[in-house]
C-alpha positions as CSV (number, residue, x, y, z in Angstrom):
1,X,0.4,-54.9,10.1
2,X,-2.2,-57.5,11.0
3,X,-4.3,-59.0,8.2
4,X,-7.2,-59.4,10.5
5,X,-9.4,-56.8,12.3
6,X,-9.5,-56.9,16.0
7,X,-13.1,-57.5,16.0
8,X,-12.5,-60.7,14.1
9,X,-9.6,-62.0,16.7
10,X,-10.1,-64.7,19.1
11,X,-8.0,-65.2,22.1
12,X,-7.6,-68.3,24.6
13,X,-6.5,-68.0,28.1
14,X,-5.4,-71.2,29.6
15,X,-4.8,-71.4,33.3
16,X,-5.9,-74.0,36.0
17,X,-7.0,-71.2,38.3
18,X,-10.4,-70.0,37.3
19,X,-10.1,-66.9,38.9
20,X,-6.9,-66.0,37.0
21,X,-8.6,-66.8,33.7
22,X,-11.6,-64.8,34.4
23,X,-9.4,-61.7,35.6
24,X,-7.5,-61.7,32.2
25,X,-10.7,-62.2,30.3
26,X,-12.2,-59.0,32.1
27,X,-8.8,-57.2,31.3
28,X,-8.9,-58.1,27.7
29,X,-12.7,-57.6,27.1
30,X,-12.6,-53.9,28.7
31,X,-9.4,-53.1,26.7
32,X,-9.9,-54.7,23.3
33,X,-12.9,-55.3,21.0
34,X,-12.0,-59.0,20.4
35,X,-14.6,-61.2,18.8
36,X,-14.2,-63.6,21.7
37,X,-11.8,-64.2,24.7
38,X,-12.1,-68.2,25.7
39,X,-10.9,-69.7,28.8
40,X,-9.7,-73.4,29.4
41,X,-8.4,-74.6,32.5
42,X,-5.7,-77.1,31.3
43,X,-4.0,-78.2,28.1
44,X,-6.5,-81.0,27.1
45,X,-9.3,-78.6,27.4
46,X,-7.2,-76.0,25.4
47,X,-6.7,-78.7,22.6
48,X,-10.5,-79.3,22.4
49,X,-11.1,-75.4,22.0
50,X,-8.7,-75.6,19.1
51,X,-10.7,-78.2,17.3
52,X,-13.8,-76.1,17.4
53,X,-12.3,-72.5,16.8
54,X,-9.3,-70.8,15.6
55,X,-7.5,-68.4,17.8
56,X,-5.0,-65.8,16.9
57,X,-3.4,-65.6,20.5
58,X,-3.0,-67.9,23.3
59,X,-2.1,-66.7,26.7
60,X,-0.9,-69.9,28.7
61,X,0.3,-70.6,32.3
62,X,3.4,-72.6,32.9
63,X,2.6,-74.6,35.9
64,X,-0.5,-76.7,35.3
65,X,-1.8,-80.1,36.2
66,X,-1.1,-82.5,33.6
67,X,1.2,-80.6,31.2
68,X,3.3,-77.6,31.7
69,X,2.7,-74.6,29.5
70,X,6.2,-75.0,28.0
71,X,5.2,-78.6,27.0
72,X,2.1,-77.4,25.4
73,X,3.7,-74.7,23.6
74,X,6.5,-77.1,22.3
75,X,3.5,-79.4,21.2
76,X,1.8,-76.3,19.4
77,X,5.2,-75.5,17.8
78,X,5.6,-78.8,16.2
79,X,2.4,-78.5,14.2
80,X,2.5,-76.5,10.9
81,X,-0.9,-75.2,11.7
82,X,0.2,-73.7,15.0
83,X,4.0,-73.1,14.7
84,X,3.5,-69.4,14.2
85,X,0.9,-69.1,16.9
86,X,1.2,-65.8,19.1
87,X,1.8,-67.0,22.6
88,X,2.0,-65.0,25.9
89,X,3.3,-67.5,28.8
90,X,2.4,-66.4,32.5
91,X,3.5,-68.0,35.6
92,X,4.7,-67.3,39.2
93,X,7.1,-70.0,39.1
94,X,9.5,-69.6,36.2
95,X,13.2,-70.7,36.4
96,X,15.8,-69.2,34.0
97,X,15.8,-72.6,32.0
98,X,11.9,-72.1,31.4
99,X,12.4,-68.6,30.1
100,X,15.1,-69.6,27.8
101,X,13.1,-72.6,26.6
102,X,10.1,-70.5,26.0
103,X,12.5,-67.9,24.0
104,X,13.9,-70.7,22.1
105,X,10.3,-71.7,21.0
106,X,9.6,-68.2,19.7
107,X,7.9,-67.1,22.9
108,X,9.1,-63.5,23.6
109,X,6.3,-62.3,25.8
110,X,6.4,-63.6,29.2
111,X,4.6,-62.2,32.2
112,X,5.3,-63.1,35.8
113,X,2.6,-63.3,38.4
114,X,1.2,-61.3,40.1
115,X,0.5,-59.1,37.0
116,X,-1.3,-56.0,36.4
117,X,-4.1,-55.0,34.1
118,X,-1.6,-52.8,32.2
119,X,0.9,-55.5,31.8
120,X,-1.7,-57.7,30.2
121,X,-3.2,-55.2,28.1
122,X,0.3,-53.7,27.0
123,X,1.8,-57.3,26.2
124,X,-1.2,-58.3,24.1
125,X,-1.3,-54.9,22.5
126,X,2.5,-55.1,21.7
127,X,2.1,-58.7,20.3
128,X,-0.8,-58.1,18.2
129,X,0.5,-54.5,17.0
130,X,-2.7,-52.7,18.1
131,X,-3.8,-50.2,20.5
132,X,-6.4,-50.8,23.2
133,X,-9.0,-49.0,21.0
134,X,-8.7,-51.6,18.4
135,X,-6.6,-49.6,15.9
136,X,-3.5,-50.9,14.3
137,X,-0.4,-49.3,15.7
138,X,1.4,-47.0,13.2
139,X,4.7,-47.2,14.8
140,X,5.5,-50.6,13.3
């Protein structure tokens, strides 16, 4: 069971493709009453967002300029503050070693592009143990 109400949760979406960020933001805002869904085009901007706001979930693309999503996840996991961060990895270019690396870092939710609204909403609901109406799932 989550200790935070969904209306208090913040989500960070990190992808260098602005249209992907906006699409995921629309999917999430139409399905869940989150406090905020914030976007960042790269790992540097994501780090700046973390300085100003706490996030309950990060949805991050694997292939981005500057730093791969897996590298950024590794960076987050090395910090006590972020080592339990809930993460969904998205990518159209995942190799088997990328998937294994993500799993070793505790990332169990991976979505391959192209994705559907149902995939995004379903993975978020599963990871946060909530239903799209914002209530906690009772099957846990």
